[in-house]
Backbone of each chain as ProteinMPNN parsed JSONL, in Angstrom:
{"seq_chain_A": "MKQVIAARTDIGMGQGKLAAQVAHASLKAYEYADEDVKRRWKAEGQQKVVVKASGERELYAIAEEAKQRGLPSAVIEDAGRTQLEPGTPTAVAVGPAPDADVDQVTGDLSLF", "coords_chain_A": {"N_chain_A": [[0.84, -1.195, 0.0], [0.469, 2.207, -0.785], [0.823, 5.794, -0.909], [0.806, 8.302, -3.309], [1.912, 11.531, -3.927], [1.509, 14.134, -6.106], [3.081, 17.077, -7.011], [3.038, 20.412, -8.258], [5.569, 21.677, -10.425], [5.816, 24.018, -11.693], [5.142, 26.422, -10.539], [6.739, 27.592, -8.744], [6.869, 27.044, -5.92], [8.013, 27.542, -2.6], [10.135, 25.56, -0.404], [8.882, 25.028, 2.109], [6.254, 25.734, 1.647], [5.622, 23.919, -0.401], [5.826, 21.522, 1.072], [3.722, 21.857, 2.891], [1.493, 21.901, 1.177], [1.608, 19.356, 0.071], [1.171, 17.868, 2.378], [-1.457, 18.674, 2.96], [-2.841, 17.553, 0.743], [-2.274, 14.867, 1.116], [-3.546, 14.221, 3.577], [-6.205, 14.791, 2.963], [-6.886, 12.993, 0.873], [-6.42, 10.627, 2.196], [-8.503, 10.582, 4.013], [-10.595, 9.85, 2.432], [-10.241, 7.195, 2.011], [-11.038, 3.703, 2.591], [-11.695, 2.295, 5.83], [-10.348, -0.092, 6.327], [-8.308, -0.043, 4.453], [-6.926, 2.259, 5.27], [-5.989, 1.355, 7.738], [-4.319, -0.78, 7.029], [-2.391, 0.481, 5.465], [-1.197, 2.219, 7.319], [-0.19, 0.347, 9.108], [1.795, -0.719, 7.582], [3.603, 1.308, 7.545], [2.811, 3.678, 6.428], [3.575, 4.58, 3.685], [4.658, 7.283, 1.735], [5.086, 8.96, -1.288], [6.591, 11.524, -3.051], [6.05, 13.178, -6.021], [6.697, 14.732, -9.265], [4.579, 17.041, -10.94], [3.863, 18.492, -14.024], [2.227, 20.676, -14.437], [-0.938, 22.444, -14.128], [-2.762, 21.131, -15.826], [-1.802, 18.492, -15.936], [-2.056, 17.798, -13.275], [-4.867, 17.731, -12.873], [-5.485, 15.736, -14.691], [-4.344, 13.512, -13.515], [-5.907, 13.346, -11.198], [-8.393, 12.798, -12.321], [-7.979, 10.355, -13.591], [-7.419, 8.768, -11.346], [-9.856, 8.871, -10.064], [-11.522, 7.595, -11.923], [-10.561, 5.062, -11.669], [-11.385, 4.427, -9.212], [-9.881, 5.097, -6.985], [-8.853, 6.563, -3.857], [-8.515, 10.058, -3.857], [-7.303, 13.459, -3.962], [-7.391, 16.83, -4.882], [-5.583, 19.735, -4.162], [-6.353, 23.091, -3.706], [-4.861, 26.185, -3.44], [-5.286, 28.366, -0.655], [-4.363, 30.853, -0.945], [-3.21, 32.658, 0.804], [-0.553, 33.177, 0.991], [2.19, 33.614, -1.248], [0.843, 32.347, -3.628], [-1.832, 32.816, -6.094], [-5.246, 32.908, -4.982], [-7.001, 29.823, -5.072], [-5.321, 28.469, -6.775], [-4.413, 25.392, -8.114], [-2.352, 23.034, -6.522], [-1.351, 20.512, -5.71], [-1.878, 16.946, -5.906], [-3.123, 14.058, -4.356], [-2.884, 10.522, -4.498], [-4.276, 7.599, -3.417], [-4.107, 6.33, 0.022], [-3.592, 3.099, -1.438], [-3.389, -0.127, -3.077], [-0.068, -0.758, -4.243], [0.256, -1.362, -7.036], [-2.07, -0.384, -8.18], [-1.905, 2.364, -7.674], [0.411, 2.921, -9.075], [-0.438, 2.628, -11.689], [-1.579, 5.023, -12.197], [0.253, 7.028, -11.484], [2.738, 6.156, -12.124], [4.553, 6.96, -14.096], [5.707, 9.316, -13.374], [8.299, 11.561, -12.224], [10.403, 11.365, -9.297], [10.159, 13.832, -6.752]], "CA_chain_A": [[0.0, 0.0, 0.0], [1.197, 3.472, -0.736], [0.165, 7.01, -1.374], [1.701, 9.143, -4.1], [1.442, 12.914, -4.007], [2.149, 14.863, -7.2], [3.029, 18.52, -6.778], [3.447, 21.176, -9.445], [6.936, 22.217, -10.46], [5.813, 25.214, -12.56], [4.607, 27.619, -9.88], [7.77, 28.149, -7.868], [6.597, 26.971, -4.481], [9.155, 27.345, -1.71], [10.169, 24.22, 0.214], [7.892, 24.909, 3.182], [4.962, 25.777, 0.964], [5.468, 22.62, -1.051], [5.581, 20.502, 2.095], [2.373, 22.055, 3.444], [0.505, 21.506, 0.165], [1.679, 17.889, 0.003], [0.508, 17.365, 3.589], [-2.905, 18.878, 2.765], [-3.352, 16.565, -0.216], [-2.145, 13.555, 1.744], [-4.587, 14.034, 4.596], [-7.538, 14.819, 2.358], [-7.112, 11.73, 0.163], [-6.464, 9.595, 3.246], [-9.832, 10.533, 4.625], [-11.529, 9.198, 1.497], [-9.948, 5.76, 1.938], [-11.777, 2.817, 3.49], [-11.04, 2.079, 7.126], [-9.431, -1.224, 6.232], [-7.148, 0.435, 3.686], [-6.186, 3.162, 6.171], [-5.326, 0.563, 8.768], [-3.227, -1.55, 6.418], [-1.351, 1.434, 5.03], [-0.473, 2.673, 8.507], [0.547, -0.794, 9.663], [2.976, -0.92, 6.723], [4.515, 2.463, 7.64], [2.203, 4.79, 5.666], [4.494, 5.09, 2.659], [4.265, 8.441, 0.915], [6.1, 9.287, -2.287], [6.268, 12.822, -3.643], [6.512, 13.21, -7.417], [6.536, 16.015, -9.965], [3.572, 17.252, -11.98], [4.381, 19.619, -14.816], [1.357, 21.851, -14.391], [-2.342, 22.288, -13.743], [-3.416, 20.13, -16.668], [-1.368, 17.159, -15.502], [-2.638, 17.581, -11.943], [-6.268, 17.319, -13.013], [-5.511, 14.458, -15.412], [-4.053, 12.489, -12.494], [-7.092, 13.242, -10.342], [-9.465, 12.182, -13.115], [-7.588, 8.951, -13.771], [-7.583, 8.109, -10.045], [-11.308, 8.788, -9.827], [-12.069, 6.554, -12.8], [-10.127, 3.753, -11.157], [-11.968, 4.238, -7.89], [-8.878, 5.276, -5.925], [-8.992, 7.812, -3.107], [-7.639, 11.118, -4.365], [-7.716, 14.815, -3.594], [-6.629, 17.955, -5.42], [-5.565, 20.882, -3.248], [-6.26, 24.434, -4.296], [-4.299, 27.023, -2.384], [-6.15, 29.418, -0.121], [-3.829, 32.115, -1.47], [-2.773, 33.609, 1.829], [0.86, 33.492, 0.747], [2.873, 33.148, -2.469], [0.074, 32.022, -4.837], [-3.189, 33.338, -6.262], [-6.269, 32.03, -4.404], [-7.593, 28.841, -5.975], [-4.305, 27.799, -7.594], [-4.206, 23.988, -7.76], [-0.932, 22.855, -6.205], [-0.935, 19.125, -5.512], [-2.922, 15.917, -5.894], [-2.7, 12.802, -3.734], [-3.566, 9.306, -4.961], [-4.104, 6.557, -2.408], [-3.512, 4.994, 0.022], [-4.174, 2.014, -2.227], [-2.32, -1.069, -3.43], [1.001, -0.161, -5.056], [0.053, -1.52, -8.48], [-3.168, 0.519, -8.587], [-1.391, 3.74, -7.664], [1.4, 3.031, -10.151], [-1.11, 2.784, -12.987], [-1.935, 6.44, -12.367], [1.371, 7.964, -11.263], [3.984, 5.408, -12.309], [5.49, 7.569, -15.051], [6.143, 10.637, -12.889], [9.614, 11.551, -11.565], [10.48, 11.733, -7.886], [10.431, 15.252, -6.496]], "C_chain_A": [[0.876, 1.245, 0.0], [0.297, 4.628, -1.154], [1.206, 7.793, -2.161], [1.085, 10.535, -4.175], [2.236, 13.611, -5.112], [1.969, 16.355, -6.96], [3.592, 19.249, -7.991], [4.847, 21.758, -9.319], [6.966, 23.589, -11.136], [5.335, 26.486, -11.866], [5.54, 28.137, -8.781], [7.444, 28.143, -6.387], [7.898, 26.828, -3.712], [9.046, 25.977, -1.041], [9.083, 24.009, 1.273], [6.477, 24.889, 2.633], [4.654, 24.436, 0.314], [5.101, 21.552, -0.024], [4.17, 20.632, 2.661], [1.295, 21.599, 2.458], [0.454, 19.977, 0.025], [0.954, 17.285, 1.211], [-1.01, 17.548, 3.502], [-3.491, 17.771, 1.892], [-3.353, 15.169, 0.4], [-3.29, 13.277, 2.709], [-5.974, 13.949, 3.971], [-7.842, 13.501, 1.624], [-7.238, 10.572, 1.161], [-7.867, 9.454, 3.82], [-10.893, 9.915, 3.706], [-11.319, 7.686, 1.439], [-10.828, 4.968, 2.914], [-10.977, 2.592, 4.773], [-10.001, 0.959, 7.057], [-8.143, -0.831, 5.494], [-6.282, 1.351, 4.554], [-5.345, 2.359, 7.153], [-4.124, -0.183, 8.192], [-2.061, -0.641, 6.027], [-0.525, 1.891, 6.226], [0.365, 1.551, 9.101], [1.833, -1.036, 8.876], [3.921, 0.282, 6.739], [4.073, 3.662, 6.84], [3.144, 5.401, 4.629], [3.89, 6.213, 1.829], [5.424, 8.759, -0.021], [5.671, 10.582, -2.959], [6.886, 12.893, -5.04], [6.145, 14.545, -8.069], [5.388, 16.001, -10.964], [3.966, 18.538, -12.707], [3.506, 20.864, -14.734], [-0.072, 21.473, -14.036], [-3.022, 21.164, -14.533], [-3.055, 18.71, -16.226], [-1.973, 16.803, -14.14], [-4.075, 17.054, -12.068], [-6.403, 16.0, -13.771], [-5.263, 13.301, -14.434], [-5.29, 12.258, -11.622], [-8.211, 12.492, -11.058], [-9.215, 10.684, -13.282], [-7.795, 8.166, -12.458], [-9.067, 7.871, -9.759], [-11.916, 7.653, -10.649], [-11.689, 5.154, -12.333], [-10.642, 3.491, -9.744], [-10.978, 4.366, -6.749], [-9.149, 6.562, -5.154], [-8.037, 8.857, -3.68], [-8.173, 12.474, -3.941], [-6.785, 15.819, -4.242], [-6.702, 19.084, -4.398], [-5.479, 22.17, -4.049], [-5.868, 25.381, -3.183], [-5.254, 28.126, -1.961], [-5.625, 30.805, -0.505], [-3.429, 33.133, -0.427], [-1.339, 34.065, 1.584], [1.279, 32.958, -0.61], [2.014, 32.991, -3.73], [-1.276, 32.731, -4.884], [-4.197, 32.379, -5.623], [-6.838, 31.081, -5.456], [-6.598, 28.144, -6.884], [-4.186, 26.335, -7.185], [-2.716, 23.711, -7.6], [-0.473, 21.396, -6.174], [-2.143, 18.194, -5.57], [-2.345, 14.669, -5.237], [-3.538, 11.659, -4.281], [-3.242, 8.19, -3.972], [-4.264, 7.141, -1.011], [-4.338, 3.965, -0.747], [-3.037, 1.039, -2.55], [-1.338, -0.439, -4.413], [0.692, -0.203, -6.554], [-1.043, -0.583, -8.987], [-2.679, 1.963, -8.666], [-0.426, 3.937, -8.832], [0.751, 3.192, -11.523], [-1.477, 4.237, -13.27], [-0.691, 7.339, -12.357], [2.743, 7.364, -11.592], [5.01, 6.063, -13.223], [6.023, 8.933, -14.599], [7.472, 10.524, -12.126], [9.508, 11.92, -10.098], [10.784, 13.219, -7.737], [11.766, 15.358, -5.777]], "O_chain_A": [[1.888, 1.316, 0.697], [-0.808, 4.452, -1.667], [2.35, 7.931, -1.727], [-0.104, 10.693, -4.45], [3.464, 13.674, -5.067], [0.858, 16.835, -6.735], [4.504, 18.762, -8.659], [5.251, 22.255, -8.267], [8.004, 24.251, -11.158], [5.142, 27.513, -12.516], [5.17, 29.008, -7.995], [7.708, 29.116, -5.68], [8.786, 26.08, -4.12], [8.006, 25.322, -1.102], [8.449, 22.956, 1.328], [5.622, 24.132, 3.092], [3.559, 23.893, 0.465], [4.171, 20.772, -0.234], [3.496, 19.626, 2.884], [0.305, 20.985, 2.854], [-0.62, 19.393, -0.122], [0.215, 16.309, 1.076], [-1.764, 16.671, 3.924], [-4.489, 17.14, 2.24], [-4.297, 14.397, 0.232], [-3.921, 12.221, 2.656], [-6.81, 13.147, 4.388], [-8.942, 12.963, 1.749], [-8.054, 9.667, 0.987], [-8.347, 8.349, 4.075], [-11.96, 9.508, 4.165], [-12.146, 6.973, 0.87], [-11.295, 5.497, 3.923], [-9.75, 2.689, 4.788], [-8.925, 1.049, 7.648], [-7.044, -1.238, 5.87], [-5.057, 1.229, 4.568], [-4.166, 2.638, 7.372], [-3.049, -0.211, 8.793], [-0.896, -0.975, 6.241], [0.703, 1.943, 6.155], [1.492, 1.773, 9.543], [2.832, -1.499, 9.426], [4.929, 0.285, 6.032], [4.865, 4.572, 6.594], [3.467, 6.588, 4.69], [2.782, 6.11, 1.303], [6.582, 8.82, 0.392], [4.525, 10.719, -3.386], [8.089, 12.695, -5.212], [5.403, 15.357, -7.516], [5.245, 15.057, -11.742], [4.35, 19.531, -12.088], [3.987, 21.979, -14.937], [-0.365, 20.329, -13.691], [-3.761, 20.354, -13.973], [-3.92, 17.837, -16.156], [-2.348, 15.657, -13.892], [-4.44, 16.058, -11.444], [-7.332, 15.232, -13.52], [-5.897, 12.25, -14.525], [-5.666, 11.119, -11.346], [-8.889, 11.653, -10.464], [-10.121, 9.863, -13.132], [-8.287, 7.038, -12.474], [-9.465, 6.81, -9.279], [-12.713, 6.859, -10.149], [-12.411, 4.187, -12.576], [-10.359, 2.446, -9.158], [-11.194, 3.817, -5.669], [-9.622, 7.542, -5.728], [-6.876, 8.555, -3.955], [-9.349, 12.617, -3.605], [-5.563, 15.694, -4.172], [-7.764, 19.353, -3.836], [-4.648, 22.317, -4.945], [-6.472, 25.379, -2.11], [-5.937, 28.735, -2.784], [-6.342, 31.801, -0.405], [-3.319, 34.324, -0.717], [-0.961, 35.186, 1.923], [0.757, 31.938, -1.062], [2.413, 33.455, -4.798], [-1.795, 33.185, -3.864], [-4.026, 31.163, -5.71], [-7.121, 31.483, -6.584], [-6.993, 27.303, -7.691], [-3.889, 26.051, -6.025], [-1.913, 24.106, -8.444], [0.652, 21.083, -6.564], [-3.276, 18.603, -5.316], [-1.217, 14.271, -5.526], [-4.741, 11.801, -4.501], [-2.076, 7.88, -3.726], [-4.531, 8.335, -0.874], [-5.568, 3.957, -0.718], [-1.866, 1.344, -2.324], [-1.73, 0.318, -5.301], [0.847, 0.798, -7.254], [-0.95, -0.053, -10.094], [-3.0, 2.69, -9.606], [-0.438, 4.975, -9.494], [1.323, 3.819, -12.416], [-1.661, 4.635, -14.42], [-0.601, 8.293, -13.13], [3.777, 7.993, -11.364], [6.2, 5.762, -13.14], [6.709, 9.618, -15.358], [7.733, 9.518, -11.466], [8.634, 12.69, -9.701], [11.566, 13.787, -8.5], [12.208, 16.461, -5.455]]}, "seq_chain_B": "MKQVIAARTDIGMGQGKLAAQVAHASLKAYEYADEDVKRRWKAEGQQKVVVKASGERELYAIAEEAKQRGLPSAVIEDAGRTQLEPGTPTAVAVGPAPDADVDQVTGDLSLF", "coords_chain_B": {"N_chain_B": [[-7.5, 27.619, 14.807], [-4.668, 25.624, 14.265], [-1.984, 23.76, 12.745], [1.375, 23.151, 13.341], [4.325, 22.217, 11.776], [7.508, 21.196, 12.449], [10.565, 20.87, 10.87], [13.745, 19.309, 10.425], [16.704, 21.129, 9.633], [19.242, 20.378, 9.4], [20.002, 18.014, 8.202], [20.009, 17.766, 5.554], [17.762, 17.11, 3.859], [16.172, 16.366, 0.778], [13.811, 18.208, -1.291], [11.459, 16.699, -1.86], [11.63, 14.609, -0.071], [11.57, 16.029, 2.341], [8.951, 17.052, 2.175], [7.449, 14.685, 2.286], [8.09, 13.742, 4.852], [7.078, 15.775, 6.446], [4.387, 15.489, 5.837], [3.922, 12.934, 6.914], [4.273, 13.493, 9.679], [2.283, 15.366, 10.091], [-0.127, 13.925, 9.607], [0.034, 11.95, 11.567], [0.019, 13.342, 14.028], [-2.428, 14.59, 13.77], [-4.174, 12.453, 14.026], [-4.135, 12.025, 16.707], [-5.631, 14.043, 17.746], [-8.669, 15.357, 19.246], [-11.981, 14.499, 18.152], [-13.666, 16.703, 17.83], [-11.881, 18.83, 17.642], [-10.485, 18.097, 15.33], [-12.552, 18.369, 13.461], [-13.177, 21.104, 13.618], [-10.756, 22.283, 12.841], [-10.505, 21.371, 10.206], [-12.765, 22.534, 9.103], [-12.02, 25.146, 9.135], [-10.139, 25.217, 7.187], [-7.915, 23.646, 7.534], [-5.263, 24.685, 8.435], [-1.781, 24.571, 7.931], [1.519, 24.996, 8.93], [4.864, 25.183, 8.084], [7.889, 24.93, 9.723], [11.311, 25.66, 10.775], [13.534, 23.429, 12.393], [16.455, 23.221, 14.287], [17.864, 20.911, 14.824], [18.128, 17.494, 16.075], [17.899, 17.642, 18.889], [16.362, 19.966, 19.306], [14.016, 19.183, 18.045], [13.022, 17.103, 19.681], [12.704, 18.559, 22.01], [10.619, 20.256, 21.333], [8.583, 18.387, 20.958], [8.349, 17.386, 23.558], [7.579, 19.635, 25.017], [5.1, 20.135, 23.798], [3.715, 17.874, 24.575], [3.656, 18.174, 27.36], [1.949, 20.299, 27.519], [-0.341, 19.151, 26.74], [-1.001, 18.976, 24.056], [-1.81, 17.619, 20.809], [0.725, 15.741, 19.255], [3.468, 14.583, 17.228], [6.432, 12.852, 16.601], [8.441, 12.095, 13.837], [10.308, 9.363, 12.798], [12.662, 8.443, 10.459], [12.233, 5.772, 8.142], [14.387, 5.023, 6.771], [14.762, 4.105, 4.194], [15.634, 5.583, 2.102], [18.109, 8.091, 1.528], [18.488, 8.809, 4.432], [19.827, 7.581, 7.62], [18.327, 4.701, 9.161], [15.789, 5.371, 11.562], [16.387, 8.006, 12.024], [15.336, 11.008, 13.435], [13.123, 13.274, 11.92], [11.05, 15.187, 11.697], [8.551, 17.05, 13.528], [5.173, 17.32, 14.46], [2.841, 19.669, 15.742], [-0.285, 20.059, 17.08], [-3.426, 19.618, 15.259], [-4.595, 22.483, 17.06], [-5.726, 25.193, 19.18], [-4.568, 28.359, 17.938], [-3.04, 29.993, 19.75], [-2.157, 28.2, 21.678], [-0.527, 26.477, 20.197], [1.365, 28.296, 19.317], [2.712, 28.866, 21.675], [4.444, 26.821, 21.869], [5.824, 26.619, 19.426], [6.247, 29.151, 18.512], [8.577, 30.682, 18.242], [10.007, 29.793, 16.11], [11.44, 29.823, 12.796], [9.865, 30.312, 9.586], [9.826, 27.697, 7.176]], "CA_chain_B": [[-6.857, 26.32, 14.909], [-3.633, 25.368, 13.273], [-0.987, 22.737, 13.017], [2.719, 23.574, 12.927], [5.237, 21.09, 11.622], [8.913, 21.627, 12.448], [11.421, 19.878, 10.21], [15.169, 19.58, 10.628], [17.432, 21.775, 8.545], [20.655, 19.986, 9.498], [20.273, 16.661, 7.689], [20.066, 17.821, 4.09], [16.685, 16.414, 3.144], [15.71, 16.958, -0.478], [12.465, 18.802, -1.204], [10.414, 15.674, -1.841], [11.808, 13.92, 1.211], [11.061, 16.946, 3.354], [7.491, 17.103, 2.068], [6.903, 13.41, 2.759], [8.257, 13.669, 6.312], [6.11, 16.73, 7.006], [3.059, 14.869, 5.696], [3.849, 11.872, 7.932], [4.1, 14.091, 11.01], [0.971, 16.007, 10.095], [-1.192, 12.922, 9.725], [0.148, 11.223, 12.828], [-0.457, 14.211, 15.112], [-3.867, 14.773, 13.515], [-4.941, 11.322, 14.54], [-4.192, 12.121, 18.174], [-6.522, 15.139, 18.145], [-10.072, 15.027, 19.503], [-12.843, 14.603, 16.964], [-14.176, 18.067, 17.715], [-10.749, 19.645, 17.18], [-10.283, 17.73, 13.923], [-13.646, 18.931, 12.662], [-13.04, 22.566, 13.564], [-9.563, 22.601, 12.064], [-10.794, 21.157, 8.784], [-13.757, 23.529, 8.678], [-11.305, 26.424, 8.97], [-9.172, 25.116, 6.081], [-6.771, 22.839, 8.006], [-3.991, 25.42, 8.288], [-0.518, 23.905, 8.284], [2.655, 25.888, 8.774], [6.097, 24.395, 8.192], [8.953, 25.76, 10.293], [12.634, 25.047, 10.84], [14.143, 22.99, 13.646], [17.894, 23.204, 14.025], [18.447, 19.577, 14.933], [17.419, 16.46, 16.821], [17.607, 18.106, 20.234], [15.238, 20.901, 19.245], [12.833, 18.405, 17.661], [12.493, 16.419, 20.864], [12.269, 19.585, 22.978], [9.292, 20.693, 20.873], [7.654, 17.291, 21.245], [8.186, 17.304, 25.008], [6.806, 20.817, 25.395], [3.72, 19.921, 23.319], [3.155, 16.814, 25.418], [3.384, 18.744, 28.682], [0.79, 21.183, 27.392], [-1.501, 18.353, 26.356], [-1.339, 19.167, 22.642], [-1.467, 16.477, 19.953], [2.016, 15.914, 18.594], [4.076, 13.338, 16.757], [7.777, 12.904, 16.011], [8.637, 11.072, 12.806], [11.667, 8.842, 12.605], [12.682, 7.933, 9.091], [12.404, 4.332, 7.982], [15.75, 4.841, 6.281], [14.846, 3.438, 2.885], [16.366, 6.475, 1.184], [18.769, 9.313, 2.016], [18.874, 8.924, 5.843], [19.977, 6.375, 8.437], [17.071, 4.291, 9.805], [15.562, 5.895, 12.902], [16.709, 9.43, 12.123], [14.159, 11.86, 13.599], [13.127, 14.263, 10.838], [10.035, 16.242, 11.816], [7.559, 16.924, 14.602], [3.977, 18.145, 14.251], [2.124, 20.099, 16.954], [-1.641, 20.426, 16.7], [-4.22, 20.841, 15.358], [-4.97, 23.023, 18.37], [-5.883, 26.642, 19.052], [-3.343, 29.057, 17.529], [-2.245, 30.489, 20.877], [-1.522, 27.044, 22.326], [0.554, 26.0, 19.332], [2.405, 29.335, 19.31], [3.515, 28.776, 22.897], [5.47, 25.782, 21.677], [6.604, 26.762, 18.182], [6.16, 30.548, 18.06], [9.873, 31.338, 17.984], [10.72, 29.12, 15.004], [11.308, 30.512, 11.496], [9.189, 29.6, 8.497], [10.713, 26.927, 6.302]], "C_chain_B": [[-5.775, 26.198, 13.852], [-2.772, 24.192, 13.698], [0.344, 23.294, 12.528], [3.603, 22.336, 12.867], [6.663, 21.642, 11.521], [9.76, 20.509, 11.854], [12.875, 20.297, 10.335], [15.834, 20.162, 9.388], [18.86, 21.23, 8.441], [20.979, 18.624, 8.894], [20.126, 16.593, 6.169], [18.999, 17.036, 3.36], [16.381, 17.136, 1.833], [14.275, 17.439, -0.318], [11.346, 17.769, -1.076], [10.434, 14.901, -0.537], [11.224, 14.759, 2.341], [9.533, 16.939, 3.352], [6.854, 15.819, 2.603], [6.994, 13.298, 4.277], [7.27, 14.605, 7.019], [4.7, 16.129, 6.945], [2.878, 13.722, 6.692], [3.516, 12.468, 9.302], [2.707, 14.697, 11.147], [-0.144, 14.991, 10.356], [-1.161, 12.232, 11.085], [-0.362, 12.079, 13.998], [-1.968, 14.437, 14.998], [-4.682, 13.659, 14.14], [-5.007, 11.3, 16.073], [-5.167, 13.2, 18.647], [-7.942, 14.625, 18.417], [-10.895, 15.229, 18.239], [-13.32, 16.036, 16.742], [-13.096, 19.014, 17.171], [-10.477, 19.371, 15.695], [-11.309, 18.428, 13.036], [-13.478, 20.438, 12.509], [-11.856, 22.982, 12.695], [-9.834, 22.437, 10.569], [-11.786, 22.19, 8.266], [-13.094, 24.873, 8.411], [-10.232, 26.357, 7.875], [-7.898, 24.386, 6.442], [-5.41, 23.519, 7.814], [-2.786, 24.627, 8.794], [0.611, 24.88, 7.994], [3.919, 25.065, 8.999], [7.224, 25.321, 8.641], [10.238, 24.945, 10.444], [13.024, 24.633, 12.258], [15.62, 22.769, 13.366], [18.505, 21.81, 14.08], [17.591, 18.665, 15.798], [16.986, 16.947, 18.204], [16.393, 19.045, 20.251], [13.937, 20.169, 18.903], [12.206, 17.752, 18.898], [12.037, 17.409, 21.935], [10.869, 20.088, 22.622], [8.245, 19.632, 21.23], [7.332, 17.223, 22.736], [7.305, 18.447, 25.522], [5.323, 20.647, 24.995], [3.008, 18.911, 24.218], [2.762, 17.373, 26.778], [2.183, 19.677, 28.661], [-0.468, 20.446, 26.933], [-1.934, 18.541, 24.913], [-1.016, 17.907, 21.842], [-0.122, 16.744, 19.281], [2.556, 14.559, 18.172], [5.436, 13.631, 16.168], [7.864, 11.787, 14.98], [10.101, 10.663, 12.769], [11.686, 8.125, 11.272], [12.936, 6.434, 9.044], [13.765, 4.015, 7.355], [15.865, 4.119, 4.953], [15.685, 4.262, 1.906], [17.007, 7.61, 1.977], [19.294, 9.277, 3.456], [19.077, 7.566, 6.506], [18.633, 6.004, 9.072], [16.966, 4.872, 11.216], [15.917, 7.355, 13.074], [15.427, 10.242, 12.331], [14.22, 13.013, 12.605], [12.191, 15.448, 11.074], [9.125, 15.979, 13.008], [6.377, 17.834, 14.274], [3.337, 18.453, 15.594], [0.757, 20.623, 16.516], [-2.195, 19.418, 15.706], [-4.633, 21.175, 16.791], [-5.161, 24.531, 18.18], [-4.54, 27.329, 18.784], [-2.441, 29.426, 18.707], [-1.506, 29.347, 21.579], [-0.332, 26.543, 21.509], [1.711, 27.004, 19.351], [3.272, 29.297, 20.561], [4.643, 27.755, 22.769], [6.395, 26.108, 20.498], [6.737, 28.215, 17.707], [7.471, 31.207, 17.72], [10.648, 30.7, 16.824], [10.454, 29.826, 13.671], [10.566, 29.647, 10.482], [10.215, 28.876, 7.637], [10.637, 27.539, 4.91]], "O_chain_B": [[-5.945, 26.612, 12.706], [-2.828, 23.71, 14.829], [0.429, 23.842, 11.429], [3.623, 21.52, 13.788], [6.98, 22.439, 10.637], [9.681, 19.356, 12.277], [13.195, 21.485, 10.35], [15.569, 19.748, 8.259], [19.596, 21.572, 7.516], [22.094, 18.126, 9.047], [20.119, 15.514, 5.577], [19.28, 16.372, 2.362], [16.338, 18.365, 1.786], [13.607, 17.12, 0.666], [10.412, 17.939, -0.293], [9.388, 14.579, 0.028], [10.479, 14.26, 3.185], [8.903, 16.833, 4.404], [5.836, 15.868, 3.293], [6.063, 12.807, 4.916], [6.704, 14.262, 8.057], [3.922, 16.251, 7.891], [1.794, 13.558, 7.253], [2.604, 12.01, 9.99], [2.046, 14.557, 12.176], [-0.992, 15.192, 11.225], [-2.206, 11.965, 11.679], [-1.092, 11.584, 14.858], [-2.684, 14.47, 15.999], [-5.746, 13.894, 14.713], [-5.854, 10.62, 16.651], [-5.491, 13.259, 19.833], [-8.356, 13.594, 17.887], [-10.545, 16.029, 17.372], [-13.37, 16.517, 15.611], [-13.374, 19.884, 16.345], [-10.267, 20.295, 14.909], [-10.972, 18.999, 11.999], [-13.617, 20.982, 11.414], [-11.954, 23.924, 11.909], [-9.433, 23.279, 9.766], [-11.67, 22.664, 7.136], [-13.549, 25.644, 7.566], [-9.502, 27.325, 7.66], [-6.899, 24.494, 5.73], [-4.53, 23.0, 7.128], [-2.773, 24.098, 9.905], [0.648, 25.51, 6.937], [4.027, 24.338, 9.986], [7.48, 26.356, 8.026], [10.254, 23.727, 10.268], [12.859, 25.403, 13.205], [15.991, 22.202, 12.338], [19.538, 21.553, 13.461], [16.481, 19.017, 16.198], [15.861, 16.7, 18.638], [15.514, 18.927, 21.105], [12.877, 20.511, 19.426], [10.999, 17.85, 19.118], [11.096, 17.133, 22.679], [10.04, 20.318, 23.503], [7.168, 19.946, 21.735], [6.18, 17.025, 23.123], [6.413, 18.247, 26.346], [4.42, 20.976, 25.764], [1.842, 19.087, 24.57], [1.679, 17.088, 27.289], [1.484, 19.826, 29.663], [-1.526, 21.051, 26.76], [-3.092, 18.299, 24.572], [-0.057, 17.202, 22.157], [0.131, 17.848, 18.799], [2.15, 13.521, 18.695], [5.591, 14.533, 15.345], [7.414, 10.668, 15.225], [11.003, 11.5, 12.716], [10.821, 7.294, 10.992], [13.745, 5.899, 9.803], [14.231, 2.876, 7.406], [16.921, 3.585, 4.615], [16.346, 3.728, 1.016], [16.469, 8.029, 3.002], [20.435, 9.674, 3.692], [18.579, 6.544, 6.035], [17.879, 6.889, 9.478], [17.939, 4.866, 11.971], [15.762, 7.897, 14.168], [14.521, 10.18, 11.499], [15.259, 13.659, 12.466], [12.504, 16.577, 10.696], [8.952, 14.839, 13.439], [6.561, 18.979, 13.86], [3.296, 17.6, 16.48], [0.665, 21.522, 15.68], [-1.508, 18.463, 15.347], [-4.964, 20.307, 17.598], [-4.8, 25.079, 17.139], [-3.51, 26.935, 19.33], [-1.232, 29.2, 18.668], [-0.368, 29.512, 22.019], [0.725, 26.228, 22.054], [2.879, 26.62, 19.397], [4.447, 29.659, 20.51], [5.652, 27.823, 23.47], [7.605, 25.894, 20.574], [7.274, 28.474, 16.63], [7.492, 32.194, 16.985], [11.81, 31.034, 16.59], [9.367, 30.361, 13.452], [10.633, 28.418, 10.519], [11.317, 29.37, 7.402], [11.3, 27.062, 3.989]]}, "name": "protein", "num_of_chains": 2, "seq": "MKQVIAARTDIGMGQGKLAAQVAHASLKAYEYADEDVKRRWKAEGQQKVVVKASGERELYAIAEEAKQRGLPSAVIEDAGRTQLEPGTPTAVAVGPAPDADVDQVTGDLSLFMKQVIAARTDIGMGQGKLAAQVAHASLKAYEYADEDVKRRWKAEGQQKVVVKASGERELYAIAEEAKQRGLPSAVIEDAGRTQLEPGTPTAVAVGPAPDADVDQVTGDLSLF"}
């Protein structure tokens, strides 16, 4: 079981900003997972992998693909208090779910 | 309500690694919070702030202080699959909790 979080590389997020957006996406997608999946993922060490998304279009494509496959997912849009315009999509999380299912959606993305 | 996550600056984590460790800490501390606190924090937009901790000693001092004040908190120790030695403490999350309570523990730390 794993969760993959894809974050945009094209909007110049600082390191702390990036980490906060990834954490938002992670928690939101986690809450959509079944209790059994949550439990198994945590028991295995709640693996999280952060990868690169080239831009807004790729972010939404990932979310759509995850949805069609029935995987928990969440896109985060920034509240815009700092650095970015309000409503800017920043990151999408896919899973927790079985590794092979997540890889079918995010397997071709590079590690951040 | 907010959650502050302090991550170490002295162990050379890459951006993706940092984000994953922050997300681990965030989720783990979140799960220690009361249901009512969780609900309120999410309703307010689940604010997360990432700040700098100078090293292992400061990380544990933050965790200890949070514990003594009865705030949800969690220290993450890396599984050591990549970049770091197994068991290396990387990040600590404090909250979600009322802003003033969290600030008493992490208020003097710089934004990441």
